[in-house]
C-alpha positions, 0 to 999 in steps of 0.5 A: 550881334554881327552886322551881317545878321541885321535886318533893318529897313533901308533908308533911301536918303544917304546922310553924313555917315554915308558921305564920311564913308565915301571919303574914308573909302578914298583913304583906304584904297590909296595908301593904307601903309602910310596912314596915321590916326588923327583928329578931324581938327588936325586935317589940313584940308578939312575946315570946320565950315566944310559940309562934311566936317560934322560927319567926319568928327562924329565918325572919328569920335564914336568909331575911330574908323577913319585915318589920314595921310602922313601929311595930315590931309584927307583928300576927300574931294578925289573921285573913287570907284565902287571898289575903293568905296567898298574898301573904306566901307569894309574898314568901318564894318570891321570896327563896328563888328569889333565893338558889337562883339565887345559888348558895346552895342549901346555905343553904336547908333541904330541909325548908323547901323541901318545906313551901314547895313544898307551899304553892306547890301548894296556893295555885297559883290565888291565886299565879297571880292575884297574878302576873297582877295584877302583870303587868297593873300593869307593862303599864299602867305601860309604857303610861302612860309611852308616852302621857305627853306629857312625862317632865319636865312635869306638867299641871294645870288649873282652871275657875271658874264663878260667878254674882254678884248684888247691889245698893246702898242709896240712889239712886246710888254715888259714886267716891272723887272724887265722880263717879257710878259708877251710878244703876241697880241692877246685873243678875246676872252670870255670870263664868268663869276657866280656867287651865292650869299646866305645871310642869316639872322638869329636875333634880329640885328646880327648877321651870319654871312656865308658866300660860295663862289666860283669863277673862270681862270682868274686874273689872267682871263681878262685882257688887262690882267694878262697884259699888266698883272702886277699893279692891279689892272685886272678886272676885279671880278675876274680875279675872284674864283679859280677854274670854275671850282666852288670855294668858300669866299666869306664866313663871318658873324657880326653882332652888337655888343652894345647899342653903338658897337658892333663886332665881327668874328671872321674865320674867312673875311676880306678887309675891304668889306669893312674899310676903304669903302666909297659910294662911287668906286668900290663895287666892281660889278656895278661901277669901276672894275679896275682892281686899283680903283676898287680899293687903295692899292698900298693900304691893303697888301694882304686883305684875305684871311681870318680876323676880327672887326670892331665898329663904333657908330655913335648916334650923336656924332657924325663919325664912325670908327673901325678897327680890324685885324686879319691874318693870311695864314691863320688856319695853318698852325705849322709849315711853310706858306707858299708864295703865290705869284697870283693875287688873292681871290678877293682883292688887289694886293701889292705884287709878290715880286717886291717881297723876298721869295720866302714863305711866311709864318703860320697861325693867327699872329703869323706873317703875313698879317695886318691891322687897319684903323679907319675914321669916317667923318660924314657931316651929311648924306652928301659928303664922306671923308675917311682917314686910314692907317694900316700896318703889319708884316708881309712876307718878311717886310714890315710896313706902314701905310696911310690913306685918305678916301672921300666921296662927295655927291655934288647933286643927286646925279653927279658925284666926285671921289678920290683916294690917296695913300703913302707908305713905307715897306722895309726889306723888300726885293728892291730894298726899303721903298716908299710907294705912293698911290692915288686915284680920282674920278666922277660918277653920273646917274641917269645919263640917257636912261633912268637908272644908268650909271656913268663913270670915269676915273684915272689913277697911278697905283704904285709911284716909286722910283726903285721899281721901273723907270716911269709911273704906270697910269690907269684910266677907265670909263664905263656906262652901266645900263639897267635892263630891269631890276635884275639885269644890268649891262655895262660896256667899259674901256681901260687904258694903261700907259707905262704898264709895269712902271716901264716907259718901254711899254706901249699903251695898252687898251682893253674893252669889256662888256659885262652882264650882271644877273642878280637874284 
């Protein structure tokens, strides 16, 4: 027997069942996604002396068609519309229909059926509209499932447009070796990058990552990258891509081999996707763009290639441990690698000029390669400390590097951060060297505009006495403004002193305006 077929006499008097439904309707429209089953005695805002207590208790005991908010309140004194009441009414109609279909008609009070039948008739219009909306949603869901290009894969993308302009003091800019980079002030440049990510999960917690990437000329298309190409002053997103040719930028598969242990096998990865992260200085299209501020300059000299990553995240301890191995020429079995004076497509690298001009070895265990171990300690959500070691071989030079990386959210709006590294590289073009690196800064949220990000950082990417006669210092300030959840515009300023570790170079200043479209 269905409620819609009942023909009972209408009772002009609304008893407590009606009042209980009224309150139930207020819950139903307010937040159904956060409701929880509960007894009336557990409701903090309904007392045993309240006029509706008995009706609510009877309703829950017999039919179980009322629920509470997560904080165990019922909010029965809040005004509601006819549609809100109809939503609550529909929940009880469905519950009683279920009982009648299950042969439990003897458990249903005829007085309650009579009242519910009257309410159903009185709210026929509203119930019909609600039913139609549910049907439309179901049809729309079915349509989306049919149109979905893959039930396992999510597609996301990003496009970055940027204008870069600047200049330098003096009459020329020298490289670290004293060669002239340019005597002419640079022109304004327009750069772009476009990427598409395909994220696929086959069993729920695994991830197959595929990224396709295209971009403009490379590091030299940003003014800072043209004027100071050796110590990672370029805009990081400008380096990613070459002459608008589409290329494969990521290909790896991550999966759990135990509840707390995750493994990544990567035909093509970038090491800093997994290590040396920082919540305030790590994403060049969202916060700082100077390459030397995105990652530790001396810790990851050749981060691009094939390799493997292991991550351990014990639930009972405030630590995470990561270890990775990456080989630059893993997919080349024989032959001589070409030493390229440009950095890789994905991350700042130590300049090729410090290494002897000879080809590296080939294969998964051939030069250049490196391993990284990182211990992350995070006692709470506000503070994280990372201790790092990296070692390997880079075009004939064995190296060891140590790093420390921290970020601290002093408040919900203000955070500070920093990185430091020291290392030794043997058999370079300048002999055995021991470079140091540091950077630090702060980040501030919601300045002038809700959702905005403001940042200021300073650092020295390569402090070493054997190269040049000074230490280069980089500064960057930016203001990231959200237009909506898909578009963000960021003006930024870069200042570089003693570029290329040469005190003969005048100050370089660069302004850029980047626009990021995410979809």
